N, C-alpha and C positions, 0 to 999 in steps of 0.2 A: 135786250140781251140781258144776260143775268151778271150781277156784280161779283168779281172773285176777290178772294182775300189780299191777293197781290196788288190789285188796283185801289182797294180802299186805303193801303200802307202808301202806295206810291203817289198818290193825290196829295199827300201832305209834303211831298218834295219838290213840288211845283212851287215857282215864284210867288203865286197868288195863296197856295197852299200853307208855306213856311210863314207868312205875313199874316195870316188867318191864326194859325197854331200860336204864335207868339203872342197875340193879342188875347185870345183864349186863355192861355196859361196865366198871363198877367192878371186878369179877371180871377181865375180860379185860385191863386194866390192871394190876391188881395180883397176877398170878398166881394168883387163887383160882378155885375151881371154880365155873363158872357153871351146870353140868348140873341142879343141884337146881331151879333156876328154870323149866327145859325145860316142864314141864308147865303153868307158869302163862301160857305164851306164848299170846295168843289164835290159837285154830285150829290148835294144834300137834297135835292129835290126828289132822288130815289126812294127816301124813306117816308112812308105815307103815317102821319100821327105822331112821330116822333122827331126829336132834335137830333141831328146827326153828327156823332164825334167817332165813327165807325175807323177802326185804324189809326186813332191818333197815338202820338208818341208823347207820353207824360213821364217817362223814367225820371226819377229823383224830384218830382214835382213835390212842391209842401202845398196841399190843398186843405184848406180851413173854413169850414162853414159853408162849402159849395153847394148849389141847388144842382142836382143832376139828377132828379127824378125822371122817368119816362124817358130818358135820351137812349139813343143807341151807341153802344161803347163796344161792339162786337169787333173783336180782335184789336182792341185797345190795348197799350204797354204801360202798365204803371209798376213797372218792376222797380223796386228801391224807392218807390214814392212814399208819402207820407200823407195819410188822409185823416182829418181830425171833425168829427161833427158834421160830416158830409152826408146827405141825402141822395141814395141811389135805389127807391123804390121803384119797382115795375119798371127798371131800367133793363135792357137787354145786355147782356155781357158774354156773349157767346164766344168761346175761344180766347178770352181776354186773360191778360197775365199780369197777377200782381205777386209775383215772384219776390220774396224778401221786401216786402211792403210792409211798411207799420201802419195799423188801421184803429182807430179809437174812437169810440161812440158814435160809429157810423150805422147807416138805416139801410138794408138791402131786403126788407120786405117784399114780397111777391116778384123780387126779380127773376130774369130768366137768364141762368148762367150755367150751362152745359159746356164740359170741357174746360172750366174757367181752372187757372194754375195759381194756387195759392202756397206754394212749395217755400218753407223757411220763413214765411210771411209770421207776425206778431200783431194779433188781432185781440182787442181787448174793449168789452163792453158794449159790443155792437149786435146789432139784431139781424136775423134772417128769417123771420115769421115768415112759413108758407112759400117760402123762395124753392125754385127749381136748379138745384146743383147735380144734374146727373153726370156720372164718370169725370168728376173733379179730381184734382190733386191736392191734397194738403199735406203732404209727406215732410215732415220734419218742423210742422208749422207748431207755432204756440198760441194756443186759443184761451182766453180767462173771461169767466164772467159773460159770456155769449148766449143768446136767445135763439135755437135751433127749432123751436116748436114747429110743428108740422112741415117741416123741410122736407123735401124730397131728393134724398142724397143717394138715390139707387147708383149703386155700382161705382162709387168713388173711393178714393184711396187716401186712407187717413193715417198711412202707416208711419209710426216714428214720430207722429204729432205727439203735442203735449196739452191735454184737455182739463182745465181746472174751471170748477163751478159752473157748468155749462148745462142747459135745458134741452134735452131732445125729445120731450113729450109729444107722443102722436107722430113722429117723425119716420118716414119710409128710409129705414137703412138696409133693405134688403140686397144682399151682395157687396157691402161696403167692408172694406178692409182696415181693422184696426189693431192688425198686427205691429207690434213693438211698440204701441203707443202707450203712453203714459195718462192714465184717467183718475181724477180725483172730484170727489163730490159732482156726479152726472147724475141726471135725472133721466130715464127712459121709459117711464109709465105710458103704455100704450103705443110704444114705438114698434115698428114692423123689424123685426130681426131675422127672417128667413135668410138661410145661407150666409148671415153675416160672421166674418173671422174678428172675433172678441181678442182683446189682448192677453187674456188667459190661455188661450187656444194656442 
């Protein structure tokens, strides 16, 4: 039977789920290895080849130097969290929320993050090289010094966001909405701009 989004979130509200979540957050906030707890996560055996944190509530967490590469973080809640020097390469972030999060020097290369919510986030010196972020929302976010080289941003909403010193070389920006965005010193060499709504339009 297919797992639905509500069951992914509800499993963290059980007695076992709450206990495992608290231990994982303690590890993420203090630079300790959270992976030994992976098999204790309810339903973790359903994800093949990935460490399963789907649906976890990490609101307001302060994550520094964590290793989350190749984890499954679909439907996770990072709202108002702080992430510094965190590795999320090849991570699955489908429908994940980072609303109002503060993200510094983090690595999202090759992640799969369709429908990601970044509204109001502050993102600095982070890399999204060759990541897929289709139909995502960066509305009113502040993005500085980030590398979006070869990212797939198809159909994403970047309206009202502020972009400074960012690299979009080779990016797929088809059907992306930059309306009301503030853009300074951006590189769009070889980017696909079909039906893209630029700030000047």
